[in-house]
N, C-alpha and C positions, 0 to 999 in steps of 0.2 A: 503493499500500499504506499502510495507517495505522500509525502509530508508537504502538503500544499503550502504552508507558512515558510519553510525552509527554501522550496522551489521558488516562491514569489521573491523572496528576498535576493536570491542568487541571480535570477533573471533580471530584477529591477537594477541591482548593482551592476551587472554585466553591461545593460543597455546604457544606464546612467554614465559609465565610464567611457563608452564609445561615444555618446554625445559630448562629454565633457572634453574630448579630444579637439572639438571644434570651437571651444570658448576662447575668445580672444577678438577676432573680428565679430563673432556672435556673442551675445551677453544672455545670462540666466535671470529671468524676472522673478522666478519662483524656484527656490532650492530647499526643500524640506525632506523628511524622511520618506515619504511615499509619492513625491512628485519632482520632477526636474524638467525644465524647459529651456529652450534656446530661441532667441529672437536676434533679427538684424538690428543694428543700431545707428543706421544711417537714415536720414530723412530722405524720402522718396516720393514719387507720385505714381499712383495706380489709378488708372481710369479717371484721370483728372482730379483725383483726391489725393491731397498731401497726407502722408502718413510717417509718424516719427520712427516707426519699427515695423517690422513684418515676421510673423511667426514662422519658425523653421521646423522644429521638432520637439517632441516631448516623450517622457516615459511616466507612467503612473501605475501605482499598485491599486488594483480595483477590487480586491477580495478574493475571487477564485481564479483571477488571472492578472497578467501586467498589460496594461494598454500601451501601445506604442503609436505615437501620432506623427505622421510624416507630411507636412504641409506643402513642400514643393511639387507634389503631384498634382495640386490643384492649378498650378502654373503651367504644367508641362505634363499633360496626360500620357504622353509617350513614356514617361518615367514607369508607368505601370507594366509595360512590356518586359522590364528588367526583373520583375518579381517572378521568381521561381515557384514552382508548385508547392513547396513546403511553406513559403511566405503568403502565397496567394490563398491558401487554405484557411488562413488566419484573418484574412481581410474582412473587415465589417464597415460597409459603406465604401468610400473613396480612398480615405487616408488613415484609417483606424485599424489597428491589429490587435487581436486578443491573443496573447502568448500565454500559455501554460506550462510549456516545457522548452528548454533551450538546448541546442546542439550546435556543433560546429557549423554545419551547412547553414542553419538558420542565422547564426551569428555572422557569417560570411556574406549572406544575403543583406542583412541589415547594414553591414558595413559598406557594402557596394551602393545601396541606395542612398546613404548618408552622403557619400563621395560625390555621387551624382548630383544630389540635390545641392550641396555646397558648390559644385562647379556651376550649376544653373544661376544660383545667386550671384556668384562672381561675374558671370557673363552679363547678367542683367544690372550689375554695378550695385547691388543692394548691399553688399559687404565690402 
């Protein structure tokens, strides 16, 4: 029988560490025991509206799963094409994943997505 509490903590810490690698040009607005996020900190215009920051990604402990939120997919739907089957199975909606177990393949897919999303923000000069 799997220990959900321990699994959640490990999954959360793993994804949080992956996100934290992008901190610098991105900032965390909320960094608490069960939630960590990253935002751009450059003032930009999107569809004629001025924004002081743009959401990039987050990880959150949700009870029976860990939520991974990946916002670059809203800007570039082609990013969904890079989701392999293991990650795609966890997708709820367009950018939210419910993760209950972590393995190296899934970790690698999340890393690829984060790198592609970061490059997209760079190209758009949002970071």
